[in-house]
N, CA, C, O and the ligand as a Tripos MOL2 file, in Angstrom:
@<TRIPOS>MOLECULE
protein
  321   319    81     0     0
PROTEIN
NO_CHARGES

@<TRIPOS>ATOM
      1 N         115.6270   62.6610   75.2610 N.3       1 MET1
      2 CA        114.9680   63.4080   76.4310 C.3       1 MET1
      3 C         113.7280   62.5020   77.1430 C.2       1 MET1
      4 O         112.8070   62.0670   76.4500 O.2       1 MET1
      5 N         113.7950   62.2850   78.4710 N.am      2 HIS2
      6 CA        112.7940   61.4570   78.9030 C.3       2 HIS2
      7 C         111.9110   62.4740   79.7330 C.2       2 HIS2
      8 O         112.3960   63.4190   80.3570 O.2       2 HIS2
      9 N         110.4780   62.1600   79.6680 N.am      3 ARG3
     10 CA        109.5700   63.1410   80.1850 C.3       3 ARG3
     11 C         108.8840   62.1530   81.1690 C.2       3 ARG3
     12 O         108.6190   60.9730   80.9410 O.2       3 ARG3
     13 N         108.6230   62.9230   82.4130 N.am      4 ARG4
     14 CA        107.8750   62.1600   83.4490 C.3       4 ARG4
     15 C         106.4370   62.9550   83.4960 C.2       4 ARG4
     16 O         106.1400   63.9990   82.9160 O.2       4 ARG4
     17 N         105.7270   62.2290   84.2680 N.am      5 GLY5
     18 CA        104.3620   62.7840   84.4420 C.3       5 GLY5
     19 C         104.4520   64.2570   84.9030 C.2       5 GLY5
     20 O         103.9080   65.1750   84.2900 O.2       5 GLY5
     21 N         105.1780   64.4120   86.0280 N.am      6 SER6
     22 CA        105.2890   65.7950   86.5490 C.3       6 SER6
     23 C         106.7530   66.3710   86.2990 C.2       6 SER6
     24 O         107.8000   65.7250   86.3520 O.2       6 SER6
     25 N         106.6060   67.6760   86.0260 N.am      7 GLU7
     26 CA        108.0090   68.2450   85.8380 C.3       7 GLU7
     27 C         108.4690   69.3380   87.0430 C.2       7 GLU7
     28 O         107.6820   70.0930   87.6130 O.2       7 GLU7
     29 N         109.5830   69.2730   87.2410 N.am      8 SER8
     30 CA        109.9920   69.8560   88.5530 C.3       8 SER8
     31 C         111.1190   70.9330   88.1040 C.2       8 SER8
     32 O         111.9850   71.2840   88.9050 O.2       8 SER8
     33 N         111.0720   71.3590   86.9860 N.am      9 ASN9
     34 CA        112.0760   72.4220   86.6770 C.3       9 ASN9
     35 C         111.6980   73.8080   86.8180 C.2       9 ASN9
     36 O         112.4620   74.7080   86.4690 O.2       9 ASN9
     37 N         110.4850   74.0370   87.3430 N.am     10 VAL10
     38 CA        110.3240   75.3830   87.8260 C.3      10 VAL10
     39 C         110.5600   75.6410   89.2980 C.2      10 VAL10
     40 O         111.0690   74.7180   89.9340 O.2      10 VAL10
     41 N         110.2850   76.6820   89.8840 N.am     11 ASP11
     42 CA        110.6950   77.0760   91.0680 C.3      11 ASP11
     43 C         109.9540   76.3350   92.0850 C.2      11 ASP11
     44 O         110.3130   76.4680   93.2550 O.2      11 ASP11
     45 N         108.9560   75.5640   91.7990 N.am     12 GLY12
     46 CA        108.1730   74.8470   92.7430 C.3      12 GLY12
     47 C         107.4060   75.5380   93.6770 C.2      12 GLY12
     48 O         106.8890   76.5910   93.3040 O.2      12 GLY12
     49 N         107.2150   75.1190   94.9200 N.am     13 SER13
     50 CA        106.3800   75.5350   95.9230 C.3      13 SER13
     51 C         106.7900   77.0130   96.3060 C.2      13 SER13
     52 O         105.9940   77.7540   96.8840 O.2      13 SER13
     53 N         108.0390   77.4010   95.9650 N.am     14 ALA14
     54 CA        108.4470   78.6530   96.4720 C.3      14 ALA14
     55 C         108.1050   79.7810   95.3650 C.2      14 ALA14
     56 O         108.4200   80.9600   95.5250 O.2      14 ALA14
     57 N         107.5050   79.3510   94.3600 N.am     15 ALA15
     58 CA        107.0380   80.3200   93.2130 C.3      15 ALA15
     59 C         105.9850   81.1640   93.5970 C.2      15 ALA15
     60 O         105.0520   80.7050   94.2560 O.2      15 ALA15
     61 N         106.0280   82.4730   93.2270 N.am     16 PRO16
     62 CA        105.0500   83.5280   93.6400 C.3      16 PRO16
     63 C         103.8110   83.0260   93.1020 C.2      16 PRO16
     64 O         103.8860   82.2220   92.1730 O.2      16 PRO16
     65 N         102.5990   83.4000   93.5730 N.am     17 PRO17
     66 CA        101.3800   83.0880   93.2380 C.3      17 PRO17
     67 C         101.0300   83.5620   91.8500 C.2      17 PRO17
     68 O         100.1910   82.9920   91.1520 O.2      17 PRO17
     69 N         101.7100   84.6340   91.4780 N.am     18 GLY18
     70 CA        101.3710   85.3070   90.1950 C.3      18 GLY18
     71 C         101.3170   86.6740   90.3640 C.2      18 GLY18
     72 O         101.4440   87.2110   91.4640 O.2      18 GLY18
     73 N         101.0970   87.3890   89.1070 N.am     19 VAL19
     74 CA        100.7130   88.7730   89.1020 C.3      19 VAL19
     75 C          99.3690   89.1420   88.6590 C.2      19 VAL19
     76 O          99.0150   88.9430   87.4970 O.2      19 VAL19
     77 N          98.6120   89.6670   89.5320 N.am     20 ALA20
     78 CA         97.1830   90.0000   89.2130 C.3      20 ALA20
     79 C          97.0470   91.4720   88.7750 C.2      20 ALA20
     80 O          97.6510   92.4340   89.2510 O.2      20 ALA20
     81 N          96.1340   91.4650   87.7720 N.am     21 CYS21
     82 CA         95.7660   92.8550   87.3340 C.3      21 CYS21
     83 C          94.7680   93.4000   88.1160 C.2      21 CYS21
     84 O          93.7800   92.6740   88.2260 O.2      21 CYS21
     85 N          94.7170   94.6660   88.8050 N.am     22 GLY22
     86 CA         93.6660   95.2270   89.6450 C.3      22 GLY22
     87 C          92.5010   95.5930   88.8080 C.2      22 GLY22
     88 O          91.4460   95.8810   89.3710 O.2      22 GLY22
     89 N          92.5800   95.6070   87.6750 N.am     23 ARG23
     90 CA         91.2540   95.9980   86.7130 C.3      23 ARG23
     91 C          90.4290   94.7970   86.3400 C.2      23 ARG23
     92 O          89.2960   94.5890   86.7750 O.2      23 ARG23
     93 N          91.0820   94.0190   85.5000 N.am     24 CYS24
     94 CA         90.5480   92.8220   84.8470 C.3      24 CYS24
     95 C          90.7720   91.6260   85.5490 C.2      24 CYS24
     96 O          90.2810   90.5710   85.1470 O.2      24 CYS24
     97 N          91.5510   91.6970   86.6810 N.am     25 ARG25
     98 CA         91.6510   90.4470   87.5620 C.3      25 ARG25
     99 C          92.4310   89.3070   86.8440 C.2      25 ARG25
    100 O          92.5190   88.2060   87.3870 O.2      25 ARG25
    101 N          92.9630   89.5350   85.7100 N.am     26 THR26
    102 CA         93.7310   88.4300   85.1210 C.3      26 THR26
    103 C          94.9540   88.3430   85.8670 C.2      26 THR26
    104 O          95.6170   89.3250   86.2010 O.2      26 THR26
    105 N          95.2760   86.9900   86.1550 N.am     27 VAL27
    106 CA         96.3970   86.5190   86.8010 C.3      27 VAL27
    107 C          97.4470   85.9520   85.9480 C.2      27 VAL27
    108 O          97.2090   84.9650   85.2520 O.2      27 VAL27
    109 N          98.7150   86.5790   85.9650 N.am     28 ARG28
    110 CA         99.7390   86.0570   85.0760 C.3      28 ARG28
    111 C         100.8310   85.5000   85.9180 C.2      28 ARG28
    112 O         100.9950   85.7870   87.1030 O.2      28 ARG28
    113 N         101.5680   84.6800   85.2210 N.am     29 SER29
    114 CA        102.9220   84.2300   85.7350 C.3      29 SER29
    115 C         103.9000   85.2220   85.6120 C.2      29 SER29
    116 O         103.7610   86.1660   84.8350 O.2      29 SER29
    117 N         104.9630   85.0590   86.3860 N.am     30 ALA30
    118 CA        106.0300   86.0870   86.1070 C.3      30 ALA30
    119 C         106.5700   86.1660   84.7540 C.2      30 ALA30
    120 O         107.0640   87.2170   84.3470 O.2      30 ALA30
    121 N         106.5000   85.0180   83.9670 N.am     31 GLY31
    122 CA        106.9600   85.1610   82.7580 C.3      31 GLY31
    123 C         105.9550   85.8500   81.8800 C.2      31 GLY31
    124 O         106.3160   86.6670   81.0330 O.2      31 GLY31
    125 N         104.7030   85.5310   82.0730 N.am     32 GLU32
    126 CA        103.6850   86.1320   81.1960 C.3      32 GLU32
    127 C         103.6210   87.5880   81.2860 C.2      32 GLU32
    128 O         103.3730   88.3610   80.3600 O.2      32 GLU32
    129 N         103.9130   87.9230   82.7070 N.am     33 TRP33
    130 CA        103.9870   89.4140   82.9030 C.3      33 TRP33
    131 C         105.0830   90.1410   82.2540 C.2      33 TRP33
    132 O         104.9340   91.2420   81.7240 O.2      33 TRP33
    133 N         106.2900   89.4360   82.3170 N.am     34 SER34
    134 CA        107.3890   89.9390   81.6300 C.3      34 SER34
    135 C         107.2370   90.2910   80.1270 C.2      34 SER34
    136 O         107.8870   91.1430   79.5220 O.2      34 SER34
    137 N         106.2600   89.4840   79.6300 N.am     35 ALA35
    138 CA        106.0340   89.8040   78.0930 C.3      35 ALA35
    139 C         105.1360   90.8960   77.7970 C.2      35 ALA35
    140 O         104.9140   91.2250   76.6320 O.2      35 ALA35
    141 N         104.5620   91.5250   78.8670 N.am     36 LEU36
    142 CA        103.7540   92.6790   78.5740 C.3      36 LEU36
    143 C         104.6910   93.9010   78.3000 C.2      36 LEU36
    144 O         105.8750   93.8990   78.6370 O.2      36 LEU36
    145 N         104.1110   94.8870   77.7020 N.am     37 PRO37
    146 CA        104.8460   96.0720   77.2910 C.3      37 PRO37
    147 C         105.1210   96.7870   78.4540 C.2      37 PRO37
    148 O         104.2460   96.9540   79.3040 O.2      37 PRO37
    149 N         106.5060   97.3240   78.6040 N.am     38 LEU38
    150 CA        106.9920   98.1010   79.6490 C.3      38 LEU38
    151 C         106.3820   99.4990   79.6420 C.2      38 LEU38
    152 O         106.4130  100.1970   78.6290 O.2      38 LEU38
    153 N         105.8510   99.8810   80.7350 N.am     39 ARG39
    154 CA        105.3450  101.0690   81.0570 C.3      39 ARG39
    155 C         106.3550  102.1140   81.5990 C.2      39 ARG39
    156 O         106.5680  103.1750   81.0110 O.2      39 ARG39
    157 N         106.9340  101.7700   82.6950 N.am     40 SER40
    158 CA        107.9840  102.5500   83.2750 C.3      40 SER40
    159 C         108.6970  101.6600   84.2010 C.2      40 SER40
    160 O         108.2670  100.5360   84.4580 O.2      40 SER40
    161 N         109.8420  102.1620   84.7390 N.am     41 GLU41
    162 CA        110.6320  101.5300   85.6780 C.3      41 GLU41
    163 C         111.1230  102.3610   86.6940 C.2      41 GLU41
    164 O         111.8470  103.3050   86.3800 O.2      41 GLU41
    165 N         110.8020  102.1250   88.0000 N.am     42 ILE42
    166 CA        110.9850  103.2210   89.0360 C.3      42 ILE42
    167 C         112.2260  102.5780   89.8540 C.2      42 ILE42
    168 O         112.2110  101.4060   90.2300 O.2      42 ILE42
    169 N         113.1780  103.3650   90.0640 N.am     43 GLY43
    170 CA        114.4280  103.0250   90.4940 C.3      43 GLY43
    171 C         114.3840  103.5530   92.0550 C.2      43 GLY43
    172 O         113.3680  103.9540   92.6220 O.2      43 GLY43
    173 N         115.5410  103.4790   92.5560 N.am     44 GLU44
    174 CA        115.8660  103.8610   93.8980 C.3      44 GLU44
    175 C         115.6340  105.2790   94.0850 C.2      44 GLU44
    176 O         115.1380  105.6180   95.1590 O.2      44 GLU44
    177 N         115.9200  106.2010   93.1870 N.am     45 ALA45
    178 CA        115.9160  107.4710   93.4150 C.3      45 ALA45
    179 C         114.4320  107.9860   93.7070 C.2      45 ALA45
    180 O         114.1300  108.7040   94.6610 O.2      45 ALA45
    181 N         113.6130  107.5370   92.8000 N.am     46 GLU46
    182 CA        112.0930  107.6430   92.9140 C.3      46 GLU46
    183 C         111.5340  107.1200   94.0310 C.2      46 GLU46
    184 O         110.8870  107.8630   94.7700 O.2      46 GLU46
    185 N         111.6880  105.8210   94.3190 N.am     47 VAL47
    186 CA        111.0600  105.0980   95.6430 C.3      47 VAL47
    187 C         111.6910  105.7320   96.7830 C.2      47 VAL47
    188 O         110.9830  105.8430   97.7840 O.2      47 VAL47
    189 N         112.8090  106.1440   96.8330 N.am     48 ALA48
    190 CA        113.5700  106.6870   98.1400 C.3      48 ALA48
    191 C         112.5940  107.9250   98.4760 C.2      48 ALA48
    192 O         112.4590  108.1830   99.6720 O.2      48 ALA48
    193 N         111.9680  108.6400   97.6320 N.am     49 ALA49
    194 CA        111.2250  109.7460   97.8780 C.3      49 ALA49
    195 C         109.9730  109.3400   98.8050 C.2      49 ALA49
    196 O         109.5150  110.0990   99.6590 O.2      49 ALA49
    197 N         109.5100  108.1490   98.5570 N.am     50 LEU50
    198 CA        108.2300  107.5860   99.0960 C.3      50 LEU50
    199 C         108.5600  106.6120  100.3520 C.2      50 LEU50
    200 O         107.8170  106.5970  101.3330 O.2      50 LEU50
    201 N         109.5540  105.9160  100.2740 N.am     51 VAL51
    202 CA        109.7670  104.9890  101.4490 C.3      51 VAL51
    203 C         111.2170  105.4820  101.8480 C.2      51 VAL51
    204 O         112.0190  106.0480  101.1040 O.2      51 VAL51
    205 N         111.4040  105.1080  103.3450 N.am     52 SER52
    206 CA        112.6310  105.5810  103.9000 C.3      52 SER52
    207 C         113.8490  104.6940  103.5600 C.2      52 SER52
    208 O         115.0140  105.0940  103.5520 O.2      52 SER52
    209 N         113.4470  103.4750  103.2870 N.am     53 ARG53
    210 CA        114.5770  102.4620  103.1500 C.3      53 ARG53
    211 C         114.0440  101.6070  101.8590 C.2      53 ARG53
    212 O         112.8950  101.1940  101.7010 O.2      53 ARG53
    213 N         115.0610  101.4570  101.0520 N.am     54 TRP54
    214 CA        114.8320  100.6360   99.6140 C.3      54 TRP54
    215 C         116.0560   99.8700   99.5420 C.2      54 TRP54
    216 O         117.1480  100.3730   99.8060 O.2      54 TRP54
    217 N         115.8920   98.6050   99.1730 N.am     55 PRO55
    218 CA        117.0240   97.8160   98.8930 C.3      55 PRO55
    219 C         117.6900   97.9220   97.4800 C.2      55 PRO55
    220 O         117.0270   97.9900   96.4450 O.2      55 PRO55
    221 N         119.0300   97.9320   97.5250 N.am     56 ASP56
    222 CA        119.6230   98.5560   96.3770 C.3      56 ASP56
    223 C         119.4430   97.7370   95.1440 C.2      56 ASP56
    224 O         119.7560   98.1880   94.0420 O.2      56 ASP56
    225 N         118.9780   96.6240   95.2950 N.am     57 ASP57
    226 CA        118.9510   95.5540   94.3290 C.3      57 ASP57
    227 C         117.5160   95.2730   93.7210 C.2      57 ASP57
    228 O         117.3030   94.3300   92.9600 O.2      57 ASP57
    229 N         116.5230   96.2070   94.1400 N.am     58 LEU58
    230 CA        115.2550   96.1200   93.7670 C.3      58 LEU58
    231 C         114.6760   97.3110   92.8870 C.2      58 LEU58
    232 O         114.9890   98.4730   93.1490 O.2      58 LEU58
    233 N         113.9280   97.0320   91.9660 N.am     59 VAL59
    234 CA        113.2470   98.2600   91.2590 C.3      59 VAL59
    235 C         111.6380   97.8760   91.1680 C.2      59 VAL59
    236 O         111.2200   96.7360   91.3670 O.2      59 VAL59
    237 N         110.9060   98.8720   90.8760 N.am     60 VAL60
    238 CA        109.4180   98.6960   90.7910 C.3      60 VAL60
    239 C         109.3550   98.8340   89.2530 C.2      60 VAL60
    240 O         109.7870   99.8380   88.6880 O.2      60 VAL60
    241 N         108.8040   97.7950   88.5970 N.am     61 VAL61
    242 CA        108.5710   97.6920   87.1450 C.3      61 VAL61
    243 C         107.1740   97.7560   86.9630 C.2      61 VAL61
    244 O         106.4170   97.0020   87.5750 O.2      61 VAL61
    245 N         106.7400   98.7030   86.0700 N.am     62 VAL62
    246 CA        105.4750   98.9380   85.6790 C.3      62 VAL62
    247 C         104.9930   98.5780   84.2220 C.2      62 VAL62
    248 O         105.3860   99.2440   83.2650 O.2      62 VAL62
    249 N         104.1420   97.5220   84.0720 N.am     63 ARG63
    250 CA        103.8140   96.9780   82.6680 C.3      63 ARG63
    251 C         102.4470   97.1780   82.5170 C.2      63 ARG63
    252 O         101.6990   97.1490   83.4950 O.2      63 ARG63
    253 N         101.9760   97.4140   81.1830 N.am     64 THR64
    254 CA        100.6430   97.4790   80.8740 C.3      64 THR64
    255 C          99.9710   96.2400   80.4560 C.2      64 THR64
    256 O         100.3420   95.4750   79.5660 O.2      64 THR64
    257 N          98.8650   96.1310   81.2630 N.am     65 CYS65
    258 CA         97.9420   94.8130   81.0530 C.3      65 CYS65
    259 C          97.2960   94.9970   79.6500 C.2      65 CYS65
    260 O          97.1470   96.1250   79.1790 O.2      65 CYS65
    261 N          96.9370   93.9350   79.0260 N.am     66 THR66
    262 CA         96.1810   94.0550   77.8240 C.3      66 THR66
    263 C          94.7410   94.9230   77.9280 C.2      66 THR66
    264 O          94.1410   95.4360   76.9840 O.2      66 THR66
    265 N          94.4130   94.9350   79.1640 N.am     67 CYS67
    266 CA         93.2650   95.7950   79.3340 C.3      67 CYS67
    267 C          93.4370   97.3320   79.5870 C.2      67 CYS67
    268 O          92.5320   98.1240   79.8490 O.2      67 CYS67
    269 N          94.8320   97.6130   79.4520 N.am     68 GLY68
    270 CA         95.1490   99.0460   79.8110 C.3      68 GLY68
    271 C          95.6210   99.5650   81.0130 C.2      68 GLY68
    272 O          96.0870  100.7050   81.0320 O.2      68 GLY68
    273 N          95.5610   98.8430   82.0730 N.am     69 ALA69
    274 CA         95.8020   99.0720   83.3800 C.3      69 ALA69
    275 C          97.0660   98.8590   83.6420 C.2      69 ALA69
    276 O          97.6260   97.8850   83.1380 O.2      69 ALA69
    277 N          97.7890   99.7930   84.5390 N.am     70 PRO70
    278 CA         99.2080   99.5310   84.8170 C.3      70 PRO70
    279 C          99.2990   98.5150   86.0040 C.2      70 PRO70
    280 O          98.5970   98.5640   87.0140 O.2      70 PRO70
    281 N         100.3150   97.5410   85.7220 N.am     71 ILE71
    282 CA        100.5910   96.5600   86.9300 C.3      71 ILE71
    283 C         101.8830   96.5500   87.2910 C.2      71 ILE71
    284 O         102.7740   96.1610   86.5350 O.2      71 ILE71
    285 N         102.0930   97.0120   88.5710 N.am     72 ALA72
    286 CA        103.4940   97.0810   89.1590 C.3      72 ALA72
    287 C         103.9920   95.8540   89.8180 C.2      72 ALA72
    288 O         103.2100   95.0550   90.3330 O.2      72 ALA72
    289 N         105.3020   95.6800   89.8140 N.am     73 ARG73
    290 CA        105.8510   94.5370   90.4550 C.3      73 ARG73
    291 C         107.2130   94.7000   90.8890 C.2      73 ARG73
    292 O         107.9370   95.2730   90.0740 O.2      73 ARG73
    293 N         107.6940   94.3700   91.8760 N.am     74 LEU74
    294 CA        108.8770   94.3730   92.2590 C.3      74 LEU74
    295 C         109.8130   93.5020   91.4910 C.2      74 LEU74
    296 O         109.5210   92.3160   91.3320 O.2      74 LEU74
    297 N         110.9510   94.0120   90.9860 N.am     75 ALA75
    298 CA        111.9190   93.0770   90.3200 C.3      75 ALA75
    299 C         113.1860   93.4280   90.6820 C.2      75 ALA75
    300 O         113.4290   94.5420   91.1450 O.2      75 ALA75
    301 N         114.2330   92.3720   90.4780 N.am     76 PRO76
    302 CA        115.6180   92.7380   90.6920 C.3      76 PRO76
    303 C         116.1340   93.5190   89.7900 C.2      76 PRO76
    304 O         115.7790   93.3440   88.6250 O.2      76 PRO76
    305 N         117.0600   94.5320   90.0960 N.am     77 ARG77
    306 CA        117.5770   95.5410   89.2440 C.3      77 ARG77
    307 C         118.5290   94.7100   88.3560 C.2      77 ARG77
    308 O         119.1820   93.7560   88.7800 O.2      77 ARG77
    309 N         118.5480   95.1760   87.0420 N.am     78 ARG78
    310 CA        119.2330   94.5450   86.1200 C.3      78 ARG78
    311 C         120.7490   94.9670   86.3420 C.2      78 ARG78
    312 O         120.9980   96.1500   86.5740 O.2      78 ARG78
    313 N         121.6890   94.0950   86.2810 N.am     79 ALA79
    314 CA        123.1510   94.4320   86.3110 C.3      79 ALA79
    315 C         123.4840   95.1820   85.1160 C.2      79 ALA79
    316 O         123.2120   94.6990   84.0170 O.2      79 ALA79
    317 N         124.0480   96.3200   85.2200 N.am     80 GLY80
    318 CA        124.3750   97.0500   83.9640 C.3      80 GLY80
    319 C         123.3250   97.7840   83.3300 C.2      80 GLY80
    320 O         123.5460   98.4040   82.2890 O.2      80 GLY80
    321 ZN         94.1010   93.9440   83.1760 Zn       81 ZN81
@<TRIPOS>BOND
     1     1     2 1
     2     2     3 1
     3     3     4 2
     4     3     5 am
     5     5     6 1
     6     6     7 1
     7     7     8 2
     8     7     9 am
     9     9    10 1
    10    10    11 1
    11    11    12 2
    12    11    13 am
    13    13    14 1
    14    14    15 1
    15    15    16 2
    16    15    17 am
    17    17    18 1
    18    18    19 1
    19    19    20 2
    20    19    21 am
    21    21    22 1
    22    22    23 1
    23    23    24 2
    24    23    25 am
    25    25    26 1
    26    26    27 1
    27    27    28 2
    28    27    29 am
    29    29    30 1
    30    30    31 1
    31    31    32 2
    32    31    33 am
    33    33    34 1
    34    34    35 1
    35    35    36 2
    36    35    37 am
    37    37    38 1
    38    38    39 1
    39    39    40 2
    40    39    41 am
    41    41    42 1
    42    42    43 1
    43    43    44 2
    44    43    45 am
    45    45    46 1
    46    46    47 1
    47    47    48 2
    48    47    49 am
    49    49    50 1
    50    50    51 1
    51    51    52 2
    52    51    53 am
    53    53    54 1
    54    54    55 1
    55    55    56 2
    56    55    57 am
    57    57    58 1
    58    58    59 1
    59    59    60 2
    60    59    61 am
    61    61    62 1
    62    62    63 1
    63    63    64 2
    64    63    65 am
    65    65    66 1
    66    66    67 1
    67    67    68 2
    68    67    69 am
    69    69    70 1
    70    70    71 1
    71    71    72 2
    72    71    73 am
    73    73    74 1
    74    74    75 1
    75    75    76 2
    76    75    77 am
    77    77    78 1
    78    78    79 1
    79    79    80 2
    80    79    81 am
    81    81    82 1
    82    82    83 1
    83    83    84 2
    84    83    85 am
    85    85    86 1
    86    86    87 1
    87    87    88 2
    88    87    89 am
    89    89    90 1
    90    90    91 1
    91    91    92 2
    92    91    93 am
    93    93    94 1
    94    94    95 1
    95    95    96 2
    96    95    97 am
    97    97    98 1
    98    98    99 1
    99    99   100 2
   100    99   101 am
   101   101   102 1
   102   102   103 1
   103   103   104 2
   104   103   105 am
   105   105   106 1
   106   106   107 1
   107   107   108 2
   108   107   109 am
   109   109   110 1
   110   110   111 1
   111   111   112 2
   112   111   113 am
   113   113   114 1
   114   114   115 1
   115   115   116 2
   116   115   117 am
   117   117   118 1
   118   118   119 1
   119   119   120 2
   120   119   121 am
   121   121   122 1
   122   122   123 1
   123   123   124 2
   124   123   125 am
   125   125   126 1
   126   126   127 1
   127   127   128 2
   128   127   129 am
   129   129   130 1
   130   130   131 1
   131   131   132 2
   132   131   133 am
   133   133   134 1
   134   134   135 1
   135   135   136 2
   136   135   137 am
   137   137   138 1
   138   138   139 1
   139   139   140 2
   140   139   141 am
   141   141   142 1
   142   142   143 1
   143   143   144 2
   144   143   145 am
   145   145   146 1
   146   146   147 1
   147   147   148 2
   148   147   149 am
   149   149   150 1
   150   150   151 1
   151   151   152 2
   152   151   153 am
   153   153   154 1
   154   154   155 1
   155   155   156 2
   156   155   157 am
   157   157   158 1
   158   158   159 1
   159   159   160 2
   160   159   161 am
   161   161   162 1
   162   162   163 1
   163   163   164 2
   164   163   165 am
   165   165   166 1
   166   166   167 1
   167   167   168 2
   168   167   169 am
   169   169   170 1
   170   170   171 1
   171   171   172 2
   172   171   173 am
   173   173   174 1
   174   174   175 1
   175   175   176 2
   176   175   177 am
   177   177   178 1
   178   178   179 1
   179   179   180 2
   180   179   181 am
   181   181   182 1
   182   182   183 1
   183   183   184 2
   184   183   185 am
   185   185   186 1
   186   186   187 1
   187   187   188 2
   188   187   189 am
   189   189   190 1
   190   190   191 1
   191   191   192 2
   192   191   193 am
   193   193   194 1
   194   194   195 1
   195   195   196 2
   196   195   197 am
   197   197   198 1
   198   198   199 1
   199   199   200 2
   200   199   201 am
   201   201   202 1
   202   202   203 1
   203   203   204 2
   204   203   205 am
   205   205   206 1
   206   206   207 1
   207   207   208 2
   208   207   209 am
   209   209   210 1
   210   210   211 1
   211   211   212 2
   212   211   213 am
   213   213   214 1
   214   214   215 1
   215   215   216 2
   216   215   217 am
   217   217   218 1
   218   218   219 1
   219   219   220 2
   220   219   221 am
   221   221   222 1
   222   222   223 1
   223   223   224 2
   224   223   225 am
   225   225   226 1
   226   226   227 1
   227   227   228 2
   228   227   229 am
   229   229   230 1
   230   230   231 1
   231   231   232 2
   232   231   233 am
   233   233   234 1
   234   234   235 1
   235   235   236 2
   236   235   237 am
   237   237   238 1
   238   238   239 1
   239   239   240 2
   240   239   241 am
   241   241   242 1
   242   242   243 1
   243   243   244 2
   244   243   245 am
   245   245   246 1
   246   246   247 1
   247   247   248 2
   248   247   249 am
   249   249   250 1
   250   250   251 1
   251   251   252 2
   252   251   253 am
   253   253   254 1
   254   254   255 1
   255   255   256 2
   256   255   257 am
   257   257   258 1
   258   258   259 1
   259   259   260 2
   260   259   261 am
   261   261   262 1
   262   262   263 1
   263   263   264 2
   264   263   265 am
   265   265   266 1
   266   266   267 1
   267   267   268 2
   268   267   269 am
   269   269   270 1
   270   270   271 1
   271   271   272 2
   272   271   273 am
   273   273   274 1
   274   274   275 1
   275   275   276 2
   276   275   277 am
   277   277   278 1
   278   278   279 1
   279   279   280 2
   280   279   281 am
   281   281   282 1
   282   282   283 1
   283   283   284 2
   284   283   285 am
   285   285   286 1
   286   286   287 1
   287   287   288 2
   288   287   289 am
   289   289   290 1
   290   290   291 1
   291   291   292 2
   292   291   293 am
   293   293   294 1
   294   294   295 1
   295   295   296 2
   296   295   297 am
   297   297   298 1
   298   298   299 1
   299   299   300 2
   300   299   301 am
   301   301   302 1
   302   302   303 1
   303   303   304 2
   304   303   305 am
   305   305   306 1
   306   306   307 1
   307   307   308 2
   308   307   309 am
   309   309   310 1
   310   310   311 1
   311   311   312 2
   312   311   313 am
   313   313   314 1
   314   314   315 1
   315   315   316 2
   316   315   317 am
   317   317   318 1
   318   318   319 1
   319   319   320 2
@<TRIPOS>SUBSTRUCTURE
     1 MET1         2 RESIDUE 1 A MET
     2 HIS2         6 RESIDUE 1 A HIS
     3 ARG3        10 RESIDUE 1 A ARG
     4 ARG4        14 RESIDUE 1 A ARG
     5 GLY5        18 RESIDUE 1 A GLY
     6 SER6        22 RESIDUE 1 A SER
     7 GLU7        26 RESIDUE 1 A GLU
     8 SER8        30 RESIDUE 1 A SER
     9 ASN9        34 RESIDUE 1 A ASN
    10 VAL10       38 RESIDUE 1 A VAL
    11 ASP11       42 RESIDUE 1 A ASP
    12 GLY12       46 RESIDUE 1 A GLY
    13 SER13       50 RESIDUE 1 A SER
    14 ALA14       54 RESIDUE 1 A ALA
    15 ALA15       58 RESIDUE 1 A ALA
    16 PRO16       62 RESIDUE 1 A PRO
    17 PRO17       66 RESIDUE 1 A PRO
    18 GLY18       70 RESIDUE 1 A GLY
    19 VAL19       74 RESIDUE 1 A VAL
    20 ALA20       78 RESIDUE 1 A ALA
    21 CYS21       82 RESIDUE 1 A CYS
    22 GLY22       86 RESIDUE 1 A GLY
    23 ARG23       90 RESIDUE 1 A ARG
    24 CYS24       94 RESIDUE 1 A CYS
    25 ARG25       98 RESIDUE 1 A ARG
    26 THR26      102 RESIDUE 1 A THR
    27 VAL27      106 RESIDUE 1 A VAL
    28 ARG28      110 RESIDUE 1 A ARG
    29 SER29      114 RESIDUE 1 A SER
    30 ALA30      118 RESIDUE 1 A ALA
    31 GLY31      122 RESIDUE 1 A GLY
    32 GLU32      126 RESIDUE 1 A GLU
    33 TRP33      130 RESIDUE 1 A TRP
    34 SER34      134 RESIDUE 1 A SER
    35 ALA35      138 RESIDUE 1 A ALA
    36 LEU36      142 RESIDUE 1 A LEU
    37 PRO37      146 RESIDUE 1 A PRO
    38 LEU38      150 RESIDUE 1 A LEU
    39 ARG39      154 RESIDUE 1 A ARG
    40 SER40      158 RESIDUE 1 A SER
    41 GLU41      162 RESIDUE 1 A GLU
    42 ILE42      166 RESIDUE 1 A ILE
    43 GLY43      170 RESIDUE 1 A GLY
    44 GLU44      174 RESIDUE 1 A GLU
    45 ALA45      178 RESIDUE 1 A ALA
    46 GLU46      182 RESIDUE 1 A GLU
    47 VAL47      186 RESIDUE 1 A VAL
    48 ALA48      190 RESIDUE 1 A ALA
    49 ALA49      194 RESIDUE 1 A ALA
    50 LEU50      198 RESIDUE 1 A LEU
    51 VAL51      202 RESIDUE 1 A VAL
    52 SER52      206 RESIDUE 1 A SER
    53 ARG53      210 RESIDUE 1 A ARG
    54 TRP54      214 RESIDUE 1 A TRP
    55 PRO55      218 RESIDUE 1 A PRO
    56 ASP56      222 RESIDUE 1 A ASP
    57 ASP57      226 RESIDUE 1 A ASP
    58 LEU58      230 RESIDUE 1 A LEU
    59 VAL59      234 RESIDUE 1 A VAL
    60 VAL60      238 RESIDUE 1 A VAL
    61 VAL61      242 RESIDUE 1 A VAL
    62 VAL62      246 RESIDUE 1 A VAL
    63 ARG63      250 RESIDUE 1 A ARG
    64 THR64      254 RESIDUE 1 A THR
    65 CYS65      258 RESIDUE 1 A CYS
    66 THR66      262 RESIDUE 1 A THR
    67 CYS67      266 RESIDUE 1 A CYS
    68 GLY68      270 RESIDUE 1 A GLY
    69 ALA69      274 RESIDUE 1 A ALA
    70 PRO70      278 RESIDUE 1 A PRO
    71 ILE71      282 RESIDUE 1 A ILE
    72 ALA72      286 RESIDUE 1 A ALA
    73 ARG73      290 RESIDUE 1 A ARG
    74 LEU74      294 RESIDUE 1 A LEU
    75 ALA75      298 RESIDUE 1 A ALA
    76 PRO76      302 RESIDUE 1 A PRO
    77 ARG77      306 RESIDUE 1 A ARG
    78 ARG78      310 RESIDUE 1 A ARG
    79 ALA79      314 RESIDUE 1 A ALA
    80 GLY80      318 RESIDUE 1 A GLY
    81 ZN81       321 GROUP 0 **** ****
């Protein structure tokens, strides 16, 4: 395996800036956020009560920050 100075195997410039906690301000990458304990997952039925249109392939995933605050993030619905 050859290693170069810069790696380009991540999403690059299109990558989201990160997921910030509203309480402790910790900013995590999507991968780091995914490692946090799952609090709840809100699907179409719940969100549809709040917004008139909701894409079928998205859910709102809420995870618990290490400071205890909930952090919500849009995520693609898992197939199956
Ligand atoms: Zn936090």
